[in-house]
Backbone as JSON, one array per atom type, in Angstrom:
{
  "sequence": "MSKEAAQAAEAAKGSYGVGIGEEWMCWLPVTWALRDLADALDAGGAPAPNAAAQRPDGQWVVDVFPLGCAAGPHGPARAAGSTAA",
  "N": [[-10.97, 8.33, -4.27], [-11.45, 5.68, -3.61], [-13.45, 5.87, -1.57], [-15.59, 7.0, -3.04], [-15.98, 4.88, -4.84], [-16.63, 2.69, -3.08], [-19.04, 3.72, -1.99], [-20.72, 3.84, -4.3], [-20.76, 0.95, -4.74], [-22.05, 0.0, -2.49], [-24.55, 1.26, -2.85], [-25.5, 0.02, -4.99], [-25.48, -2.75, -4.24], [-26.91, -2.6, -1.92], [-27.44, -2.21, 1.74], [-26.7, -3.1, 5.06], [-27.09, -1.12, 6.84], [-24.93, -0.36, 8.22], [-22.98, 1.35, 7.06], [-20.24, 2.11, 4.94], [-17.97, 0.65, 5.29], [-17.17, -2.14, 4.91], [-17.35, -2.4, 2.06], [-15.49, -0.39, 1.43], [-13.04, -1.37, 2.3], [-12.54, -3.17, 0.42], [-11.74, -1.89, -1.76], [-9.56, -0.35, -0.79], [-6.86, -1.85, -1.04], [-6.57, -1.81, -3.8], [-6.53, 0.78, -4.57], [-4.02, 1.58, -3.31], [-2.31, -0.12, -4.74], [-2.52, 0.91, -7.31], [-1.44, 3.49, -6.72], [1.25, 2.79, -6.02], [2.05, 1.59, -8.56], [1.92, 4.04, -10.11], [3.94, 5.51, -8.97], [6.17, 3.82, -9.46], [6.08, 4.14, -12.15], [6.75, 6.76, -12.52], [9.26, 6.72, -11.49], [10.72, 5.62, -13.57], [10.31, 3.0, -13.89], [11.79, 1.74, -12.08], [11.63, 2.07, -9.0], [13.23, 3.7, -6.31], [14.55, 1.73, -3.42], [12.89, 1.5, -0.15], [14.69, 1.9, 2.0], [18.19, 1.53, 2.32], [21.23, 0.02, 3.27], [24.57, -0.5, 4.0], [26.17, -3.11, 5.55], [28.75, -3.71, 8.01], [30.36, -5.93, 6.95], [30.13, -5.39, 4.23], [28.03, -6.34, 2.91], [24.82, -5.55, 1.29], [21.82, -4.31, 2.7], [18.51, -4.15, 2.06], [15.38, -2.51, 2.47], [12.51, -4.01, 1.4], [9.81, -3.85, 1.67], [6.6, -2.99, 0.51], [5.76, 0.43, 0.03], [3.23, 1.2, 0.14], [2.13, -0.33, 2.19], [3.53, 0.21, 4.35], [4.19, 1.8, 7.55], [2.33, 4.72, 8.17], [0.65, 7.62, 6.6], [-0.52, 6.45, 4.38], [-1.04, 3.72, 4.52], [-1.44, 0.68, 6.37], [0.19, -0.1, 9.56], [3.22, -1.82, 9.33], [4.4, -5.35, 9.68], [6.42, -6.34, 12.35], [9.86, -6.99, 11.87], [9.87, -7.49, 8.95], [11.77, -7.17, 6.9], [14.29, -7.9, 4.47], [17.43, -9.41, 4.22]],
  "CA": [[-11.48, 7.44, -5.3], [-11.93, 4.44, -3.01], [-14.62, 6.21, -0.92], [-16.74, 6.94, -4.02], [-16.27, 3.35, -5.35], [-17.41, 2.01, -2.04], [-20.44, 4.35, -1.9], [-21.39, 3.13, -5.43], [-20.98, -0.44, -4.58], [-23.15, -0.03, -1.46], [-25.83, 1.89, -3.6], [-25.79, -0.99, -6.1], [-25.85, -3.87, -3.61], [-27.69, -2.43, -0.73], [-26.67, -2.17, 2.87], [-27.36, -3.57, 6.27], [-27.26, 0.06, 7.43], [-23.71, 0.02, 9.0], [-22.05, 2.17, 6.48], [-19.55, 1.52, 3.65], [-16.71, 0.03, 5.63], [-16.75, -3.43, 4.17], [-17.12, -2.13, 0.6], [-14.48, 0.4, 1.22], [-11.93, -2.22, 2.6], [-12.3, -3.96, -0.7], [-11.08, -0.89, -2.64], [-8.12, 0.11, -0.42], [-5.71, -2.34, -1.73], [-6.6, -1.39, -5.31], [-5.99, 2.23, -4.69], [-2.71, 1.47, -2.85], [-1.44, -0.65, -5.75], [-2.47, 2.04, -8.41], [-0.49, 4.54, -6.32], [2.53, 2.22, -6.22], [2.29, 1.53, -9.96], [2.21, 5.39, -10.75], [5.22, 5.83, -8.32], [7.19, 3.1, -10.21], [6.22, 4.64, -13.52], [7.39, 8.14, -12.36], [10.76, 6.46, -11.33], [11.22, 5.03, -14.73], [10.02, 1.56, -13.77], [12.66, 1.11, -11.11], [11.68, 3.11, -7.89], [14.46, 3.52, -5.32], [14.2, 1.01, -2.32], [12.54, 2.3, 0.9], [15.92, 2.07, 2.75], [19.27, 0.78, 1.96], [22.33, 0.27, 4.29], [25.56, -1.42, 3.89], [26.75, -3.79, 6.62], [30.28, -3.59, 8.11], [30.97, -6.89, 6.14], [30.05, -5.04, 2.9], [26.64, -6.82, 2.36], [23.82, -4.5, 1.36], [20.51, -4.57, 3.23], [17.55, -3.31, 1.4], [14.12, -2.72, 2.88], [11.77, -4.34, 0.23], [8.33, -3.87, 2.08], [5.91, -1.97, -0.37], [5.53, 1.68, 0.65], [1.78, 1.39, 0.44], [1.83, -1.17, 3.33], [4.3, 0.75, 5.51], [3.42, 2.73, 8.52], [2.29, 6.17, 7.67], [-0.61, 8.1, 6.4], [-1.03, 5.69, 3.35], [-1.03, 2.22, 4.66], [-1.42, 0.12, 7.79], [1.55, -0.42, 10.1], [3.82, -3.21, 8.87], [4.59, -6.33, 10.85], [7.72, -6.26, 12.75], [10.88, -8.01, 11.25], [9.39, -7.67, 7.67], [12.77, -6.79, 6.06], [15.06, -8.93, 3.83], [18.88, -9.11, 4.34]],
  "C": [[-12.13, 6.2, -4.71], [-13.28, 4.6, -2.25], [-15.79, 6.29, -1.92], [-16.98, 5.55, -4.58], [-17.07, 2.57, -4.36], [-18.82, 2.46, -1.9], [-21.13, 3.74, -3.13], [-21.74, 1.75, -5.18], [-22.1, -0.71, -3.6], [-24.4, 0.48, -2.05], [-26.28, 0.71, -4.45], [-26.23, -2.33, -5.37], [-26.79, -3.79, -2.39], [-26.71, -2.47, 0.48], [-27.47, -2.65, 4.11], [-27.51, -2.29, 7.22], [-26.0, 0.52, 8.44], [-22.76, 0.86, 8.41], [-21.22, 1.41, 5.34], [-18.26, 0.85, 4.07], [-16.22, -1.21, 5.0], [-16.49, -3.21, 2.68], [-15.73, -1.35, 0.49], [-13.07, -0.45, 1.52], [-11.59, -2.98, 1.3], [-11.43, -3.06, -1.68], [-9.76, -0.27, -2.23], [-6.96, -0.44, -1.09], [-5.55, -2.03, -3.23], [-6.06, -0.07, -5.41], [-4.42, 2.36, -4.25], [-1.85, 0.95, -4.01], [-1.38, 0.24, -6.92], [-1.52, 3.07, -7.91], [0.98, 4.05, -6.48], [2.9, 2.02, -7.58], [2.62, 2.96, -10.36], [3.55, 5.88, -10.06], [6.43, 5.12, -9.15], [7.3, 3.75, -11.59], [6.93, 5.97, -13.44], [8.84, 7.88, -12.16], [11.44, 5.75, -12.51], [11.12, 3.57, -14.78], [10.92, 0.87, -12.65], [12.73, 2.09, -9.89], [12.87, 2.64, -6.94], [13.74, 2.61, -4.06], [13.75, 1.99, -1.15], [13.83, 2.73, 1.78], [16.92, 1.05, 2.24], [20.49, 1.03, 2.93], [23.35, -0.74, 3.9], [26.2, -1.82, 5.26], [28.23, -3.57, 6.79], [30.9, -4.62, 7.22], [30.91, -6.58, 4.59], [28.64, -5.53, 2.18], [25.62, -5.71, 2.39], [22.49, -4.92, 1.94], [19.52, -3.71, 2.77], [16.14, -3.59, 2.08], [13.04, -2.84, 1.65], [10.21, -4.27, 0.51], [7.75, -2.88, 1.09], [5.55, -0.77, 0.51], [3.99, 1.78, 1.01], [1.35, 0.55, 1.72], [2.62, -0.68, 4.56], [3.51, 1.7, 6.46], [3.37, 4.09, 7.99], [0.8, 6.52, 7.22], [-1.34, 7.25, 5.14], [-1.24, 4.19, 3.41], [-1.01, 1.84, 6.17], [0.1, -0.04, 8.29], [1.86, -1.86, 9.63], [4.03, -3.98, 10.09], [6.05, -6.15, 11.15], [8.73, -7.37, 12.14], [10.45, -8.32, 9.69], [10.49, -7.12, 6.61], [13.51, -7.99, 5.49], [16.49, -8.57, 3.88], [19.64, -10.11, 3.42]]
}
């Protein structure tokens, strides 16, 4: 979907001849957010955290970084140390 939207935006606005890269980057966060919303709705509005572990002292540590921004085929690599404890 994002590629087609970027191509349509380029056609409407014109181009410097370098391709749809700039327009495409505007649509990627939108498509990631829509996918995350669909996943949340599929999970009944409360998707499971990416990762959860219990420390020896009993405190729970949960990875709260959005899946769409995590390393993998659907998002850029996330910054090191982006977890919350």
